[in-house]
GUTI-673310 format. One record per residue (C-alpha): x, y negated, z negated; chain; residue in three letters. Coordinates in steps of 0.1 Angstrom, whole numbers. Example, Ala and Ser with C-alpha at 12.3 -4.5 7.8 and 13.67 -1.06 7.14 Angstrom:
// residues 2
(site (123,45,-78),'A','ALA')
(site (137,11,-71),'A','SER')
//
This chain:
// residues 332
(site (-64,-674,1184),'A','MET')
(site (-66,-674,1147),'A','LYS')
(site (-53,-638,1145),'A','LYS')
(site (-25,-647,1169),'A','ILE')
(site (-15,-676,1147),'A','ALA')
(site (-14,-655,1116),'A','LEU')
(site (8,-629,1133),'A','ILE')
(site (32,-656,1145),'A','VAL')
(site (33,-670,1110),'A','LEU')
(site (40,-636,1095),'A','ALA')
(site (68,-629,1120),'A','CYS')
(site (83,-663,1113),'A','ALA')
(site (82,-656,1075),'A','MET')
(site (98,-622,1081),'A','LEU')
(site (126,-637,1103),'A','LEU')
(site (131,-664,1077),'A','SER')
(site (136,-638,1050),'A','GLY')
(site (161,-619,1072),'A','CYS')
(site (181,-651,1076),'A','GLY')
(site (188,-652,1039),'A','ASN')
(site (207,-620,1039),'A','ASP')
(site (245,-623,1035),'A','VAL')
(site (266,-596,1050),'A','LYS')
(site (303,-592,1041),'A','THR')
(site (327,-564,1052),'A','THR')
(site (348,-548,1026),'A','GLY')
(site (360,-514,1016),'A','ARG')
(site (353,-487,991),'A','ILE')
(site (379,-485,963),'A','ASP')
(site (381,-464,931),'A','THR')
(site (393,-463,895),'A','GLU')
(site (427,-446,894),'A','VAL')
(site (441,-423,867),'A','HIS')
(site (479,-417,867),'A','SER')
(site (497,-386,855),'A','TYR')
(site (532,-387,840),'A','TYR')
(site (554,-357,830),'A','SER')
(site (557,-350,793),'A','GLN')
(site (587,-327,799),'A','ALA')
(site (619,-326,819),'A','SER')
(site (629,-299,844),'A','GLY')
(site (624,-286,879),'A','GLN')
(site (590,-286,896),'A','ILE')
(site (582,-250,903),'A','LYS')
(site (548,-254,919),'A','GLU')
(site (523,-281,931),'A','ILE')
(site (491,-263,939),'A','PRO')
(site (472,-294,951),'A','VAL')
(site (473,-316,982),'A','ALA')
(site (465,-352,990),'A','LEU')
(site (427,-357,994),'A','GLY')
(site (419,-325,974),'A','GLN')
(site (391,-327,949),'A','THR')
(site (400,-315,914),'A','VAL')
(site (380,-307,882),'A','LYS')
(site (391,-315,847),'A','ALA')
(site (415,-288,837),'A','GLY')
(site (428,-279,872),'A','ASP')
(site (466,-276,875),'A','ILE')
(site (483,-305,893),'A','ILE')
(site (519,-294,888),'A','ALA')
(site (539,-267,871),'A','ILE')
(site (575,-272,858),'A','LEU')
(site (600,-244,853),'A','ASP')
(site (593,-233,817),'A','ASP')
(site (622,-208,813),'A','THR')
(site (641,-229,788),'A','ALA')
(site (609,-239,769),'A','ALA')
(site (597,-203,767),'A','ALA')
(site (631,-192,755),'A','TYR')
(site (633,-219,728),'A','ASN')
(site (598,-209,716),'A','LEU')
(site (607,-172,714),'A','GLN')
(site (638,-180,694),'A','GLN')
(site (618,-203,671),'A','ALA')
(site (592,-176,665),'A','GLN')
(site (620,-151,656),'A','GLN')
(site (634,-177,632),'A','THR')
(site (599,-181,616),'A','LEU')
(site (597,-143,611),'A','ILE')
(site (630,-142,594),'A','LYS')
(site (621,-172,572),'A','ALA')
(site (589,-155,562),'A','GLN')
(site (609,-123,554),'A','ALA')
(site (634,-143,534),'A','ALA')
(site (606,-159,514),'A','LEU')
(site (591,-124,507),'A','ALA')
(site (625,-111,495),'A','GLN')
(site (631,-141,473),'A','ALA')
(site (601,-130,452),'A','SER')
(site (611,-93,450),'A','GLU')
(site (638,-72,434),'A','ALA')
(site (668,-68,456),'A','VAL')
(site (675,-33,469),'A','GLU')
(site (711,-22,480),'A','PRO')
(site (698,-14,515),'A','GLU')
(site (684,-49,518),'A','ASN')
(site (719,-64,511),'A','ILE')
(site (735,-43,538),'A','GLN')
(site (707,-52,562),'A','GLN')
(site (712,-89,556),'A','SER')
(site (749,-86,562),'A','ARG')
(site (743,-68,595),'A','ASN')
(site (720,-96,605),'A','GLN')
(site (747,-122,598),'A','VAL')
(site (771,-102,619),'A','THR')
(site (747,-100,648),'A','ILE')
(site (738,-137,645),'A','ALA')
(site (776,-146,646),'A','GLU')
(site (780,-126,677),'A','GLN')
(site (750,-143,693),'A','ASN')
(site (764,-177,683),'A','ARG')
(site (798,-169,698),'A','ASN')
(site (782,-158,731),'A','THR')
(site (760,-189,732),'A','ALA')
(site (790,-211,725),'A','LYS')
(site (810,-196,753),'A','ALA')
(site (781,-201,777),'A','ALA')
(site (777,-237,767),'A','TYR')
(site (814,-244,771),'A','GLU')
(site (814,-229,806),'A','LYS')
(site (783,-249,816),'A','ALA')
(site (799,-281,802),'A','ASP')
(site (831,-275,822),'A','ARG')
(site (810,-269,854),'A','GLN')
(site (791,-301,847),'A','TYR')
(site (823,-321,842),'A','GLN')
(site (836,-308,874),'A','GLN')
(site (805,-317,893),'A','GLN')
(site (805,-351,878),'A','LEU')
(site (841,-357,890),'A','SER')
(site (832,-345,924),'A','LEU')
(site (800,-367,926),'A','TYR')
(site (819,-398,915),'A','GLU')
(site (845,-390,942),'A','ALA')
(site (817,-387,967),'A','GLY')
(site (824,-350,973),'A','ALA')
(site (792,-336,959),'A','SER')
(site (755,-343,962),'A','ALA')
(site (733,-358,934),'A','LEU')
(site (710,-328,932),'A','ASN')
(site (740,-305,926),'A','VAL')
(site (751,-327,897),'A','LEU')
(site (715,-328,883),'A','GLN')
(site (713,-290,884),'A','ASP')
(site (746,-287,866),'A','ALA')
(site (734,-311,839),'A','GLU')
(site (701,-292,836),'A','TYR')
(site (720,-259,832),'A','GLN')
(site (743,-275,805),'A','ARG')
(site (712,-287,787),'A','SER')
(site (697,-252,787),'A','VAL')
(site (730,-238,773),'A','ALA')
(site (732,-264,746),'A','GLU')
(site (696,-257,735),'A','THR')
(site (705,-220,733),'A','ALA')
(site (736,-227,713),'A','LEU')
(site (717,-248,688),'A','LYS')
(site (691,-220,685),'A','SER')
(site (718,-194,679),'A','ALA')
(site (734,-216,652),'A','GLU')
(site (701,-221,635),'A','ALA')
(site (696,-183,635),'A','GLN')
(site (731,-178,620),'A','LEU')
(site (723,-203,592),'A','ASP')
(site (690,-185,585),'A','SER')
(site (708,-151,584),'A','ALA')
(site (734,-165,560),'A','LYS')
(site (707,-180,538),'A','LEU')
(site (689,-147,537),'A','GLN')
(site (721,-129,527),'A','LEU')
(site (727,-154,499),'A','ALA')
(site (692,-148,486),'A','LEU')
(site (694,-111,485),'A','VAL')
(site (728,-110,468),'A','LEU')
(site (712,-125,437),'A','LYS')
(site (694,-100,416),'A','LYS')
(site (671,-127,401),'A','GLN')
(site (660,-156,422),'A','THR')
(site (652,-190,407),'A','SER')
(site (621,-211,414),'A','SER')
(site (643,-235,433),'A','ASN')
(site (654,-208,457),'A','GLN')
(site (618,-197,463),'A','ILE')
(site (609,-234,470),'A','LYS')
(site (638,-235,495),'A','MET')
(site (626,-204,512),'A','ALA')
(site (591,-219,514),'A','GLN')
(site (605,-251,529),'A','ALA')
(site (624,-230,555),'A','ASP')
(site (591,-213,564),'A','VAL')
(site (573,-246,567),'A','LYS')
(site (601,-260,589),'A','GLN')
(site (601,-230,611),'A','ALA')
(site (563,-232,615),'A','GLU')
(site (566,-269,625),'A','ASN')
(site (593,-260,651),'A','GLN')
(site (571,-233,666),'A','VAL')
(site (542,-257,668),'A','ALA')
(site (564,-283,685),'A','GLN')
(site (579,-259,710),'A','LEU')
(site (544,-245,718),'A','THR')
(site (534,-280,727),'A','ASP')
(site (566,-284,748),'A','ALA')
(site (557,-252,767),'A','LEU')
(site (522,-265,774),'A','GLU')
(site (537,-298,786),'A','ASP')
(site (553,-278,815),'A','CYS')
(site (518,-275,830),'A','ILE')
(site (502,-308,841),'A','ILE')
(site (464,-306,843),'A','ARG')
(site (437,-329,856),'A','ALA')
(site (421,-347,827),'A','GLU')
(site (391,-358,847),'A','LYS')
(site (372,-349,878),'A','ASP')
(site (385,-368,909),'A','GLY')
(site (405,-367,941),'A','THR')
(site (442,-365,946),'A','ILE')
(site (454,-399,959),'A','LEU')
(site (491,-396,956),'A','SER')
(site (519,-371,948),'A','LEU')
(site (553,-384,939),'A','SER')
(site (574,-353,942),'A','TYR')
(site (577,-320,961),'A','ARG')
(site (583,-285,948),'A','GLU')
(site (619,-280,937),'A','GLY')
(site (625,-316,926),'A','ALA')
(site (642,-321,892),'A','VAL')
(site (624,-347,871),'A','ILE')
(site (628,-363,837),'A','THR')
(site (602,-369,809),'A','MET')
(site (580,-399,818),'A','GLY')
(site (583,-394,856),'A','SER')
(site (552,-403,876),'A','HIS')
(site (536,-372,890),'A','ILE')
(site (503,-381,907),'A','ALA')
(site (474,-404,909),'A','ASP')
(site (438,-393,911),'A','THR')
(site (405,-411,916),'A','SER')
(site (379,-408,889),'A','ILE')
(site (348,-392,901),'A','ALA')
(site (317,-414,899),'A','GLY')
(site (337,-446,894),'A','GLN')
(site (339,-460,929),'A','ASN')
(site (331,-495,939),'A','TYR')
(site (330,-519,968),'A','TRP')
(site (355,-547,970),'A','ILE')
(site (354,-576,994),'A','GLY')
(site (358,-614,998),'A','TYR')
(site (326,-634,1002),'A','VAL')
(site (325,-670,1015),'A','ASN')
(site (325,-693,985),'A','SER')
(site (292,-710,993),'A','GLU')
(site (274,-676,996),'A','ASP')
(site (292,-662,965),'A','ALA')
(site (276,-690,944),'A','GLU')
(site (243,-670,947),'A','ALA')
(site (259,-639,932),'A','LEU')
(site (254,-630,895),'A','GLN')
(site (268,-602,873),'A','TYR')
(site (245,-573,873),'A','GLY')
(site (228,-583,905),'A','GLN')
(site (216,-555,927),'A','GLN')
(site (230,-554,963),'A','VAL')
(site (231,-530,992),'A','THR')
(site (262,-513,1005),'A','ILE')
(site (260,-500,1041),'A','LYS')
(site (284,-477,1059),'A','HIS')
(site (273,-466,1094),'A','ASN')
(site (237,-455,1089),'A','LYS')
(site (240,-449,1052),'A','THR')
(site (227,-475,1027),'A','GLU')
(site (232,-473,990),'A','GLU')
(site (224,-495,960),'A','PRO')
(site (252,-511,940),'A','ALA')
(site (256,-536,912),'A','GLN')
(site (278,-567,910),'A','VAL')
(site (304,-561,883),'A','CYS')
(site (330,-587,890),'A','TYR')
(site (331,-622,906),'A','VAL')
(site (364,-640,906),'A','ASP')
(site (364,-676,893),'A','LEU')
(site (390,-688,918),'A','LYS')
(site (385,-694,955),'A','THR')
(site (412,-682,979),'A','GLN')
(site (417,-672,1015),'A','TYR')
(site (409,-636,1021),'A','ALA')
(site (439,-613,1024),'A','PRO')
(site (447,-603,1060),'A','GLU')
(site (433,-568,1055),'A','GLU')
(site (399,-583,1045),'A','PHE')
(site (398,-611,1071),'A','GLN')
(site (369,-612,1095),'A','THR')
(site (358,-637,1122),'A','ALA')
(site (335,-653,1096),'A','SER')
(site (360,-658,1068),'A','ASN')
(site (394,-661,1084),'A','SER')
(site (397,-699,1079),'A','ASN')
(site (373,-703,1049),'A','ARG')
(site (377,-702,1012),'A','LYS')
(site (363,-669,997),'A','THR')
(site (356,-653,963),'A','ILE')
(site (367,-618,954),'A','LYS')
(site (337,-596,945),'A','VAL')
(site (334,-561,932),'A','LYS')
(site (302,-540,932),'A','CYS')
(site (300,-508,913),'A','ARG')
(site (284,-478,932),'A','LEU')
(site (262,-453,915),'A','THR')
(site (276,-420,903),'A','THR')
(site (257,-402,931),'A','GLU')
(site (273,-423,958),'A','SER')
(site (285,-404,989),'A','ALA')
(site (309,-431,1000),'A','LEU')
(site (347,-424,998),'A','GLN')
(site (377,-445,989),'A','PRO')
(site (392,-462,1019),'A','GLY')
(site (359,-464,1039),'A','GLN')
(site (349,-498,1053),'A','GLU')
(site (314,-508,1043),'A','ALA')
(site (292,-539,1044),'A','VAL')
(site (278,-555,1013),'A','MET')
(site (243,-571,1018),'A','ILE')
(site (224,-594,994),'A','PHE')
(site (197,-620,996),'A','ASP')
(site (213,-653,986),'A','LYS')
(site (179,-667,976),'A','THR')
(site (171,-638,952),'A','ALA')
(site (191,-652,922),'A','SER')
(site (177,-687,926),'A','THR')
(site (142,-674,927),'A','GLN')
(site (147,-654,896),'A','GLU')
//
């Protein structure tokens, strides 16, 4: 009889302990990292899909880099000419160098005239499309494409004008048999300016490729291939690997037993994982409809977040139950 009494007492104590467990249904959420375009243009490729896992450095989107690559190539040529002008400014001028510089001016003028004609044509086409669009006779994407083509032509014209100015400067330098220190300093400044332009345009070319900065999962994509976007456009959202948490609404009387840093259990189907309380709201409220259950639909609740471990197998969007012993904190 004595053994039976001890067994009954042990079972009672065990059942009593189970009665102290609080169970609340919530969902798995995650920290989100958003990506914005650092350049304008047409999206050429999006090599990822919703739900796809990406590593830091993986490509999320690629913009058409035709204009950026052209501008960089022109800037590199300008740098080469500026470096040559600096070298010539420090050397004796030979007759063949004078003729060569004049030829360069002639070629640069022809290139400038060609670029100017192309820009004027693109501007006329843009103005025509703008009139048609305002009259309701043309689509917005057609207008945007015309504006983009005009922008490319304008950039090419500015580059051609810069090359012409550089060629004229080079000719002016070689026409003088003796160069002053001020002219040499000017040539050095031109080289420095050209180097800065090359560096800026190199960055602009790299901005045409949007890469994942952290490991994670693609949560959203704002555009499709072929879309024309502007700088600052939202491209995608990704989760941050290893930074998932459980979020739910706990009845206010039960939430009083929760403390920051407290260890709890998160259960999804047959899987149980440890978690740590990282946020407890100070205000009571009725749980949002998506979080309402039979036990809290008409009761005041407290919003609670619990951070999962970096090894957690739970995925954002899954429903899971948070379990904790409401007597544990008071006993501590």
